[in-house]
C-alpha positions, 0 to 999 in steps of 0.5 A, a space after each residue: 496478460 496472455 502467457 505462452 502456456 497455461 500455468 495450471 496445466 502441469 498441476 501447479 496453480 499460481 499459489 503453487 504445489 499442485 493442490 488442485 481446485 479448493 472447491 473440489 477438495 471442500 466438496 469431497 470432504 463434505 461428501 465424505 462426512 455425509 456418507 459417514 453419517 449415513 453409514 452410522 444411521 444405517 448401522 444403528 437402525 438395526 438389521 431387518 432380521 431383528 423385526 418382530 416381538 422379542 421373546 424370552 427363550 422360555 416363553 418361546 418354548 412354552 408357545 412351541 409346546 402350546 402349538 402357537 408357533 408355525 415355523 422357525 429359522 434357527 441361527 447360531 446366535 438367534 432364532 426367528 419365526 412366525 406364530 400361527 396368528 401371523 405375527 413374527 418374533 425373535 429370541 436368543 437361544 440357550 447354548 447347547 439346547 439339544 432338545 429344541 428340535 425334538 420339541 419342534 418335531 413333537 408340535 409339528 413346527 417347520 424349522 430350518 437352519 440359517 447361516 451366520 450373516 456375512 460381513 458382521 466382522 467388518 461391520 463390527 470393526 467399522 462400528 468400533 473405529 468410526 468414532 476415531 475416524 471421525 475425530 481424526 477427520 475433524 481435526 485434519 479439517 480444522 488444522 487445514 483451515 487454520 494453516 490455510 492463512 499461513 500457506 497455500 492451502 494445504 494441511 502442511 502449507 506454511 512453507 508454500 509461496 504466496 506469489 500470485 500470478 497476474 493475469 489480464 482479468 486484473 486489469 492490463 497496464 502497459 507502458 503507454 500508461 506510464 509517463 514522466 519517468 522515461 529513463 526508468 521505463 526505457 531501462 525496463 523496456 529493454 528487459 521486456 524486449 529481451 524476453 520477447 526476443 532473446 536471440 537478438 541479444 544472445 547472438 552478441 553474447 548478451 545475457 538476460 539480467 538476473 534482476 532489477 531493483 526499482 528505487 524511489 520515493 513513495 508514489 513515484 510509480 514503482 509498482 505501476 512500472 512493474 504492472 506495465 512490464 507484466 502487461 508488455 512482456 506476455 510471459 507469466 508474472 508473479 507478484 508478492 510482497 516482501 512481508 509475505 515471506 516472514 512468519 513467526 516460525 524460523 524456516 518458513 520464509 526460506 521454504 516459501 522462497 524455495 517454493 516461489 522459485 520452483 513455481 517460476 522454474 516451471 513457468 520460465 521464462 517469467 518475471 517475479 516482482 517482490 514489492 517492499 523488498 526491504 522487509 526481508 532484505 535488510 542488513 544481516 547481523 543486526 537482528 535482536 537477540 540471536 542474529 540467525 533469525 527468520 529474516 536472515 534465513 529468508 534473505 540467505 535463501 533468496 541470495 542462493 536462489 538468485 545466484 547460487 550453484 543452480 542456475 535459474 535461467 529465464 527467471 527475472 526478479 524485479 524488486 521495489 523499495 524506497 529504502 535501498 540504504 538498509 538493503 544487504 550489500 550481497 543483494 545489490 551486487 551484480 549477478 543478483 540485481 544487475 540493474 538499479 533503476 532510480 524512479 525519481 520524482 518527475 520534472 515539469 515535463 514529466 508532470 505534464 505527461 502524467 497529468 495528460 494520462 490521468 486527465 483522459 478520464 476526466 471531461 475538461 473545460 476549454 480553459 484547462 492548461 496542464 502546463 500551468 498545473 504542472 508548473 504549479 506542482 513542483 515536487 509532486 509525485 505521480 500519485 500526488 498528481 493522480 490525487 489532484 485530478 481526482 480532487 478536481 473531479 470531485 469538486 466539480 461534481 459537488 458543484 453540479 458541473 459537467 466539465 472540470 475547469 481550471 478553477 477546480 484544478 487550482 482549488 484542488 492543488 491548494 487543498 492537496 498542498 495546504 489543506 481545505 479552506 476554513 471559511 467557517 472560522 471567524 476572527 476579529 477584524 483586527 486579527 484579519 487586518 494583521 494577517 493581511 499586512 503580514 501576507 502583503 509584506 511577504 508579497 512586496 519583498 518578493 516583488 522587489 527581490 530580483 532573485 525571488 520566484 514570481 508570485 502565483 497567488 496571495 490569500 488571507 483565507 485560512 487553509 489547513 494550519 495557515 491563516 494566509 499565504 503567499 505562493 511563489 512558483 518558479 518558472 522551471 524546476 530547480 535542481 540547485 539554488 544560487 546564493 543570491 536566491 537563498 538571500 532573497 528567500 531569507 528576506 521574503 521569509 522575514 517580510 511578514 514579521 517586518 510588515 507587522 513591526 512597521 504597521 503595528 509597532 514593536 509591541 504588537 507583532 504576532 506569533 504569525 511568523 513562527 513558521 517563517 522563522 523556522 524556515 529562515 533558520 533552517 535555510 541559514 543553517 544549511 548554508 553554513 554547515 552543509 553548502 559552504 556559504 559562510 566566508 568565516 567558516 569556509 567551504 567545509 561541511 559541519 553536519 552529515 545526514 544520519 539514517 534516512 533516504 530520499 528525505 525520509 526519517 533523516 537526522 543530522 549530526 554536527 561534527 564540530 567543537 565548542 568554539 566552531 559551534 559558537 561560530 556557526 550560531 553567529 553566522 546563522 544569526 547574521 544571515 537571518 538578521 541580514 534577511 530581516 534588514 533587507 526586508 525592512 529596507 524594501 518595505 520602508 521604501 515601498 510602504 505605500 504599496 504595502 498599504 495598497 496590497 493589504 487593503 486589496 487583500 482585505 477586500 478580495 481575500 485572494 489575489 493572483 500574481 497578475 492581479 498583484 502586478 496590475 494593482 502595484 502598476 496601476 493602483 487598481 484591479 480590473 475584475 469583470 464582477 467588480 470593475 471599480 477596483 479595490 475599495 479600502 473598506 474592510 470586509 465584515 466576514 473573517 476567519 479564525 485563529 487557531 486555538 493555540 494562538 499561533 498563526 502559520 503564514 508565509 510563502 507557500 513555495 515548493 522550496 518550503 517557505 
């Protein structure tokens, strides 16, 4: 991303503070240590004047008297000279020896006085203080290295911001790379236009927004939107995580907030993106122990910087969270986060656009239909769709294909939704037969329920925790559900258990309907306690949601007395048993189709919705590889039941059956 100025030109790098290049600092430090070591070596090597033989003073006088000394140099603290044989010597004189010059004159020795060496005092001071300087230098260097992880690299860098400046070198993303969330993109695109041409809005009295809060489930593209803003705005873009503000020391987070805004002011106009702001922006007054903890200090400083007495013109704060319910109300008011942009899970059109973005990097076969894939992935976020495309590409690569075909996308979708196939597991023919009739029961009820979604696929191949499943896909995304469809879903969920009862008898039913019963009970409870679909209890809400947002981590609390709870349980039972009775009625009327479909599943293991319709209408399936249609011979190959003995089967619809 190009910027209007070099952010380092004022001495402030992306991690702030005008600390310069860390490589230059390290080079200077090591250079200073090397020079200090050289100085120590030079000092302990001794002075060049100390070369030669060291004599006792008495021996020196004896050699002078014997005429062995040629010349001497006399200093206040040392006498050096040369013997007549050419060797040099040195000695330390005895104080107040007034007869030395007389002795030298008597023996014709040439002598001269020498002034004291300059710098001895300075050298002495260096020798005495150098060990302490080295200890302080090592301590300073160690402290700097330890604190570099907690700040921006300085010796007192705990309070420095960790905000990083995003540049083109890290991969430029634009709004062309963002699809499926058009409303959120338009909201943020207006901020980008304001930064590019503020006069267009200011001449009509408009002011630049202080902040925008991106709210959405994980994987919906909040961070991707922020990166797109960075790529489009052409202004400095700082990014930081909410957890980077919080440390074990009180006041560090607030100091980092101040430092971050100081950097932003020097680079205004600019954008600051705070990811996962709920790590620092939670409700105040709920801390453990003392309420005036580090997180609250940091939040208070953030509130003041965003909208306090000192205006921060040209700084836009963009934050992202999937838990807006835990944020402090002062953070959400106008003047701080002026806009709350909901980044929702894409609809079918949005999923098709997102798939088109990710499929640009993948060589596709002619049979790939992104609309069909989008229709089969309701509830998928952008991250889920990217994962689906990647899984399809990996499958094609393992099969040594040059193009990614629709078969790989279908298998990748099943793998993402339900897990990998477990073809290696083996179970008895009786257990596989039970699974086939169980799934056939779901499918037959779904076919004959007018309000049910059409069948997309039925299989008895184990996948994930399920030993079989019937997948139903809606024609379009559903945002609300009608009563008749809910009753149809109850009947379909009971179809597997009823099929086992009809074919194998009451005593031979399996545990395979556990997940079906769980779904039916949950659906019936919601119909009675939340959606007002019980005639006996009326249109009242008897449960409310506690602690949770966007379907994550929520708990329910019943708001009713003992008699009302008893009535609620009776209504739930009536709804589930009503679905059971409806499934029994349909399967009894169409038992011949139940037998036919179960045998076809035993033969082919997997049938598409069109093949099921073809089988029920004409009694056969036309496949290029097996034109004779389904046989009634049970196959040898099978798959195993889980160790727990439970069979997880039933409809794998996007609604959760």
